[in-house]
C-alpha positions in Angstrom: -78.5 18.3 212.3 -77.0 20.2 215.3 -75.7 17.9 217.8 -75.4 18.6 221.8 -74.0 16.4 224.2 -73.3 18.2 227.8 -70.2 17.3 229.4 -71.3 15.8 231.9 -72.5 12.3 229.0 -68.8 13.0 227.5 -66.8 12.6 231.1 -69.3 9.5 231.8 -68.3 7.7 228.8 -64.5 8.7 229.5 -64.4 7.2 232.9 -67.0 4.4 232.3 -64.9 3.1 229.4 -61.4 3.7 231.2 -63.2 1.7 233.9 -63.4 -1.3 232.1 -60.7 -1.9 230.6 -59.9 -3.7 229.6 -64.2 -5.5 228.5 -66.7 -3.1 227.2 -68.8 -0.8 228.9 -71.8 -0.3 227.9 -74.9 1.7 228.0 -78.2 3.9 227.1 -77.2 7.2 225.4 -80.6 9.2 227.2 -82.3 12.5 225.6 -83.6 13.4 222.1 -81.2 12.8 218.3 -80.8 16.8 219.0 -79.5 16.9 222.5 -77.9 13.7 224.2 -78.5 14.2 228.1 -77.0 11.8 230.5 -75.0 8.3 229.3 -76.8 5.5 232.2 -74.3 2.6 231.8 -75.2 -0.6 232.2 -73.9 -4.2 232.8 -72.4 -5.8 229.7 -73.9 -9.1 230.0 -72.0 -10.9 226.9 -69.8 -13.8 227.2 -67.4 -12.6 226.0 -67.3 -9.0 227.1 -63.4 -8.5 225.8 -64.5 -8.0 222.5 -68.2 -7.8 222.5 -71.0 -6.0 224.4 -74.8 -6.7 225.6 -76.5 -3.8 227.4 -78.1 -5.4 230.4 -82.1 -5.7 228.7 -83.7 -5.1 232.5 -81.7 -2.5 232.1 -83.1 -1.6 228.6 -87.2 -2.2 229.6 -86.8 -0.1 232.5 -85.1 3.3 230.9 -88.2 1.4 228.3 -90.7 2.1 230.7 -89.0 5.7 232.0 -89.4 6.9 229.0 -93.4 5.7 228.3 -93.9 6.9 231.6 -92.1 10.5 230.9 -88.6 10.6 231.2 -85.9 10.5 229.4 -86.3 9.0 225.8 -83.7 6.8 224.7 -81.8 8.2 221.6 -79.4 5.4 221.2 -76.0 3.7 223.1 -72.9 3.8 223.9 -69.5 0.7 224.4 -66.0 1.0 223.9 -63.1 -0.4 222.1 -60.4 -1.3 224.6 -57.9 -1.9 222.0 -59.6 -0.3 219.2 -60.7 3.0 217.7 -63.7 5.1 218.3 -65.5 4.0 214.7 -67.6 1.1 213.9 -66.0 -2.4 213.8 -66.8 -5.5 211.7 -69.8 -6.5 214.7 -71.3 -3.1 215.0 -71.9 -2.9 211.2 -73.4 -6.5 211.8 -75.7 -6.2 215.1 -76.8 -3.1 213.3 -80.0 -1.6 212.9 -80.5 0.6 211.0 -83.6 2.3 213.0 -81.9 5.9 213.6 -80.4 5.9 217.0 -77.4 7.6 218.6 -74.3 5.5 218.9 -71.5 6.9 220.8 -68.0 4.4 219.8 -65.0 5.6 223.2 -61.6 4.8 222.2 -58.5 6.4 222.8 -59.5 8.7 225.4 -61.9 9.7 222.4 -65.4 9.5 222.4 -67.7 9.7 218.9 -70.6 9.8 217.6 -72.4 8.0 215.3 -75.8 7.2 213.6 -77.4 4.1 213.1 -78.8 4.6 209.1 -79.9 1.8 206.6 -77.0 2.2 205.1 -75.2 2.2 207.9 -72.8 4.2 209.9 -72.9 8.1 209.5 -70.2 9.8 211.4 -71.9 13.1 213.0 -70.0 16.3 214.5 -71.0 17.4 217.9 -70.9 20.4 220.9 -70.4 19.5 224.5 -72.4 22.2 226.3 -73.5 22.4 229.7 -73.0 20.7 232.5 
């Protein structure tokens, strides 16, 4: 798969992670399986935001409604690991659904992209393009 991610998405992910630390940031990746064109921040409504993330259901619902009206599709999700590595944690694996959505995990100034497959997470390579 030739996954492309805009330079602006990478910048947003890194800035969101830095601004949220020591808590986890989270949000939505908009575009397609082949091209992530927007990272849309959402409130982390988890009870313990320093160790977990939960995307605000209102933001998720609004994005689904926007997609049905012809807006960008939800390609996946993102969150940060303020004290970890950009790999799926045990908690991430427990909450994975195998829906083939993209997951971006930000940690240590790096962004890693994963695909949530039935068999588990598969790391993806990606190319940064445009703005």
